[in-house]
C-alpha positions as CSV (number, residue, x, y, z in Angstrom):
1,M,4.0,17.2,31.1
2,C,5.1,15.0,28.8
3,L,5.5,11.5,29.8
4,A,7.6,8.2,28.1
5,V,5.9,5.3,26.9
6,P,6.7,1.8,26.1
7,L,6.2,0.6,22.9
8,K,6.7,-2.6,20.7
9,I,9.8,-2.4,18.1
10,V,7.5,-3.6,15.0
11,E,9.1,-1.9,11.7
12,I,12.9,-0.3,11.0
13,D,13.9,1.4,8.3
14,G,17.5,2.6,9.5
15,L,17.5,5.2,13.0
16,N,13.4,5.2,11.7
17,A,10.8,3.3,13.3
18,V,7.2,2.4,13.9
19,G,6.9,1.1,17.2
20,E,2.7,-0.4,18.7
21,V,0.9,-0.7,21.8
22,E,-2.8,-2.0,21.9
23,G,-3.2,-1.1,18.3
24,L,-1.9,1.8,18.2
25,R,1.3,2.7,15.5
26,R,3.4,5.8,16.2
27,K,7.0,6.8,14.5
28,M,10.2,6.7,16.7
29,R,13.7,7.4,16.1
30,L,15.9,5.3,17.3
31,D,19.5,7.2,17.7
32,F,20.3,6.4,21.1
33,I,19.1,2.3,21.1
34,K,22.3,0.5,20.4
35,E,21.5,-2.6,17.7
36,P,17.3,-2.4,18.0
37,R,15.3,-5.7,17.3
38,L,11.8,-6.0,15.8
39,G,10.0,-7.4,18.7
40,E,11.7,-5.5,22.0
41,Y,9.9,-3.0,23.7
42,V,11.6,0.7,24.2
43,I,10.3,3.8,26.2
44,V,9.6,7.0,24.0
45,H,9.4,10.1,25.0
46,A,9.2,13.4,22.5
47,G,9.0,10.6,19.2
48,F,12.8,9.5,20.6
49,A,13.3,5.5,21.5
50,I,14.9,6.6,25.1
51,E,15.9,2.9,27.3
52,R,15.1,-0.7,26.5
53,L,12.2,-2.4,28.9
54,P,12.0,-5.7,29.5
55,E,8.7,-7.0,28.3
56,A,7.5,-7.9,31.8
57,Q,8.0,-3.9,32.9
58,A,6.4,-3.5,29.1
59,L,2.9,-5.2,29.2
60,A,2.8,-3.9,33.7
61,D,2.9,-0.1,32.6
62,I,0.7,-0.6,29.8
63,E,-1.5,-2.2,32.1
64,A,-1.3,0.4,34.1
65,W,-1.7,2.9,31.4
66,A,-5.7,0.8,30.2
67,E,-6.7,1.3,34.5
68,V,-6.5,5.2,34.0
69,E,-8.1,5.1,31.2
70,N,-11.0,3.3,32.8
71,A,-11.0,5.4,35.4
72,L,-11.4,8.6,33.8
């Protein structure tokens, strides 16, 4: 099973980028995001940012992931 995760864009180099969540950094591609900006949140699936995500929703999703992690 594959899951999409919210990441905050912290570096951009053309269509390559780095996203971060809770100190974890991941490389990603921005092919599907028009005019990406540093600091915005995106949903990442299989290494590709596939959709922008409002900050409030991203933070809620990150909190939900933390709850699941803490429950295990």
